[in-house]
C-alpha positions as CSV (number, residue, x, y, z in Angstrom):
1,M,-6.0,13.1,211.5
2,R,-4.9,16.9,210.2
3,L,-7.1,17.5,206.1
4,V,-5.9,20.9,204.4
5,L,-8.8,22.5,203.0
6,A,-8.3,23.9,200.0
7,S,-9.1,27.6,200.0
8,N,-8.7,30.9,202.6
9,N,-12.5,31.6,202.6
10,A,-13.0,31.9,206.2
11,K,-16.6,31.1,206.1
12,K,-16.4,28.4,204.1
13,L,-13.4,27.4,206.9
14,A,-16.3,27.7,209.6
15,E,-18.9,25.7,208.4
16,L,-16.9,22.6,207.2
17,R,-15.6,22.4,210.0
18,A,-19.2,22.7,211.9
19,L,-20.1,20.3,209.2
20,L,-17.6,18.1,210.2
21,A,-17.6,18.1,213.5
22,D,-17.9,14.4,214.7
23,L,-15.4,13.4,212.6
24,P,-11.2,12.7,213.7
25,V,-10.4,15.2,211.3
26,D,-8.7,18.7,212.2
27,L,-9.4,20.9,209.5
28,V,-7.2,23.6,208.1
29,A,-6.7,26.5,205.8
30,Q,-4.4,25.7,203.1
31,G,-3.6,29.6,203.8
32,A,-2.2,28.9,207.3
33,L,0.5,26.7,206.1
34,G,1.3,29.5,202.7
35,I,-0.3,27.2,200.3
36,P,-1.4,29.2,197.5
37,E,-4.6,28.3,195.7
38,A,-4.5,26.1,192.9
39,E,-5.8,26.9,188.6
40,E,-9.3,26.1,188.6
41,P,-9.6,25.5,184.5
42,H,-12.3,22.7,183.7
43,R,-15.5,23.7,183.2
44,S,-17.6,21.0,185.8
45,F,-17.2,20.8,190.1
46,V,-15.5,17.7,190.2
47,E,-12.6,18.1,188.1
48,N,-11.6,21.2,189.8
49,A,-12.6,20.1,193.4
50,L,-10.4,16.7,192.6
51,A,-7.4,19.6,190.9
52,K,-7.4,21.7,193.9
53,A,-7.3,18.8,196.3
54,R,-4.4,17.2,194.9
55,A,-2.4,20.0,194.8
56,A,-3.3,21.0,198.4
57,A,-2.2,17.5,199.2
58,L,0.7,17.8,197.6
59,A,2.2,20.8,199.2
60,S,1.4,19.6,202.5
61,G,2.1,16.2,201.8
62,G,-1.3,14.9,203.4
63,A,-4.8,14.5,203.3
64,A,-6.8,17.6,201.7
65,L,-10.2,18.4,201.2
66,A,-12.0,20.5,198.4
67,D,-14.8,22.1,197.4
68,D,-15.5,23.1,194.3
69,S,-19.6,25.1,193.8
70,G,-21.6,27.6,192.6
71,L,-25.1,28.3,191.4
72,V,-26.3,26.4,188.0
73,G,-29.8,28.5,186.3
74,D,-32.4,26.5,184.6
75,A,-33.1,29.4,182.2
76,L,-29.8,30.1,181.0
77,G,-27.9,26.6,180.6
78,G,-26.2,25.9,183.6
79,L,-25.0,29.4,184.2
80,P,-22.8,31.1,186.3
81,G,-21.7,27.4,187.0
82,V,-18.2,26.8,187.8
83,D,-17.7,31.0,186.8
84,S,-20.0,31.8,189.4
85,A,-17.8,33.3,192.0
86,H,-16.1,35.8,188.9
87,I,-18.7,35.9,186.5
88,A,-19.4,39.8,186.5
89,P,-17.1,41.8,185.3
90,L,-16.1,44.8,187.6
91,P,-17.1,48.5,186.4
92,A,-13.7,50.1,186.7
93,E,-14.7,51.9,189.7
94,A,-16.2,48.7,191.6
95,L,-12.7,47.2,190.4
96,A,-10.5,50.4,191.9
97,S,-12.0,49.6,194.5
98,A,-11.7,45.9,194.7
99,L,-7.9,46.4,193.8
100,A,-7.4,48.9,197.1
101,S,-9.2,47.2,199.4
102,V,-6.5,44.3,201.5
103,D,-10.2,43.1,203.2
104,R,-10.6,39.3,201.0
105,E,-14.2,40.2,202.8
106,A,-14.8,43.5,201.4
107,R,-13.2,42.4,197.8
108,R,-15.7,38.9,197.8
109,A,-18.1,41.7,198.7
110,V,-17.7,43.8,195.7
111,Q,-17.4,41.1,193.1
112,D,-20.8,39.5,194.6
113,A,-22.6,42.5,194.0
114,A,-21.8,42.5,190.0
115,N,-22.8,39.5,190.4
116,N,-26.4,39.7,190.9
117,T,-26.6,42.4,188.8
118,W,-25.7,40.1,186.2
119,L,-27.6,37.6,187.1
120,L,-30.7,39.4,187.4
121,Q,-30.2,41.6,183.7
122,R,-29.4,37.9,182.2
123,L,-33.2,36.5,183.7
124,A,-34.7,40.1,182.7
125,A,-33.3,39.7,179.4
126,L,-34.5,36.2,178.8
127,P,-38.6,36.6,176.7
128,G,-41.8,35.4,178.7
129,Q,-39.7,34.5,181.3
130,G,-41.3,36.9,184.2
131,G,-37.4,37.3,186.0
132,E,-38.3,34.4,188.0
133,R,-36.3,30.9,187.6
134,H,-35.5,27.3,188.1
135,A,-31.9,27.0,190.0
136,A,-29.6,25.0,191.9
137,F,-26.8,25.4,194.3
138,V,-24.1,22.5,193.7
139,S,-21.3,21.3,195.8
140,T,-19.4,18.6,195.0
141,L,-16.8,18.1,197.9
142,V,-12.9,16.1,197.3
143,A,-10.7,14.6,199.6
144,L,-7.4,13.1,199.2
145,R,-5.6,10.6,201.6
146,H,-2.0,11.9,200.0
147,A,-1.9,13.4,196.5
148,D,-1.5,10.3,194.9
149,D,-4.5,8.4,196.2
150,P,-6.6,6.5,193.3
151,E,-9.5,6.5,195.5
152,P,-10.9,10.3,196.0
153,L,-13.7,11.0,198.2
154,I,-16.5,12.5,196.1
155,A,-19.4,13.5,197.6
156,S,-22.0,16.0,196.0
157,G,-24.4,18.4,197.1
158,R,-27.7,19.8,195.3
159,W,-30.2,22.6,197.0
160,P,-32.6,23.7,194.2
161,G,-34.5,26.8,194.6
162,R,-35.7,29.3,192.0
163,I,-34.4,32.7,191.5
164,G,-36.2,36.0,192.9
165,L,-36.7,38.8,191.4
166,A,-34.7,40.8,194.4
167,A,-32.4,40.5,197.2
168,R,-33.6,39.9,200.9
169,G,-31.7,38.9,203.8
170,R,-28.4,40.3,205.2
171,G,-27.0,37.3,206.0
172,G,-25.0,34.7,203.8
173,V,-22.3,35.6,200.5
174,G,-23.0,35.6,197.0
175,Y,-26.0,34.7,195.2
176,D,-28.1,34.0,199.2
177,P,-30.0,37.3,198.7
178,L,-31.3,36.1,195.0
179,F,-32.2,32.6,195.8
180,V,-35.5,31.6,197.4
181,V,-36.0,28.3,199.3
182,D,-39.4,27.9,200.0
183,A,-42.3,29.2,198.4
184,G,-43.0,31.9,201.2
185,G,-40.0,33.6,199.2
186,T,-37.5,33.2,202.0
187,S,-34.0,33.4,200.8
188,A,-30.8,31.9,201.6
189,A,-29.0,35.7,202.9
190,E,-32.1,35.3,205.6
191,L,-31.6,31.5,207.6
192,P,-29.8,31.0,210.6
193,A,-26.3,29.9,209.9
194,E,-27.3,26.6,211.4
195,E,-30.5,25.7,209.1
196,K,-28.6,27.0,206.5
197,N,-26.6,24.7,207.3
198,R,-28.8,21.5,207.3
199,L,-30.4,22.8,204.1
200,S,-27.4,23.8,201.8
201,H,-25.8,22.1,198.8
202,R,-22.3,22.0,200.4
203,G,-24.3,20.8,204.0
204,R,-25.7,17.8,201.8
205,A,-22.0,17.0,200.6
206,A,-20.7,16.7,203.3
207,V,-23.3,14.2,204.6
208,Q,-22.4,11.9,202.0
209,L,-18.6,13.1,202.7
210,R,-18.9,12.1,206.4
211,E,-20.2,8.6,205.5
212,L,-18.0,7.7,202.9
213,M,-14.7,8.7,205.3
214,R,-15.8,6.4,208.3
215,E,-16.5,4.2,205.6
216,R,-13.5,4.3,204.1
217,W,-10.8,5.9,205.7
218,F,-12.3,5.5,210.0
219,A,-13.4,2.2,210.1
């Protein structure tokens, strides 16, 4: 079965391909089919994931999978939440650099750096909090057999941790360098890719989704 991923993120595509490798699906990015990215107007992960999956299924005429994910900070009332990827406005110089780059990953790196700075500044501004906070990465996966599928498969994964005082590690993306995953202070950016896939919010959601697909789609 061809399964269209409602994303053009190469790292997300590779991660989900690995996580769903034992299912009879061929996961392809929507960009490979000329499908544009859908709007994400909603304030919850599940609503945005469903909207993206339906748009990709409608455009492709078949099955689609969408992920909506982000960082939820306890002390910030759930922020950055669904705005995780673009919570920070870019300074003029950084914005010019991002717009000038034709490399999607380079543009994302500029935004990621701004987002991490925003997060540390917001946490530091809270009185008596010491710069560290409980937080979690959250991922919601939605899969549809077709655009009008009345029974979408919905799986959610949550990876609890805390926000460190400074970035650590060179791997990962987004908030990974700030997200502390254990008592020893290891960040998500310091984990090997295979270990991160096993522990991560998306990995946990994918385990649930695999079982739902086996039960409902491939039984």
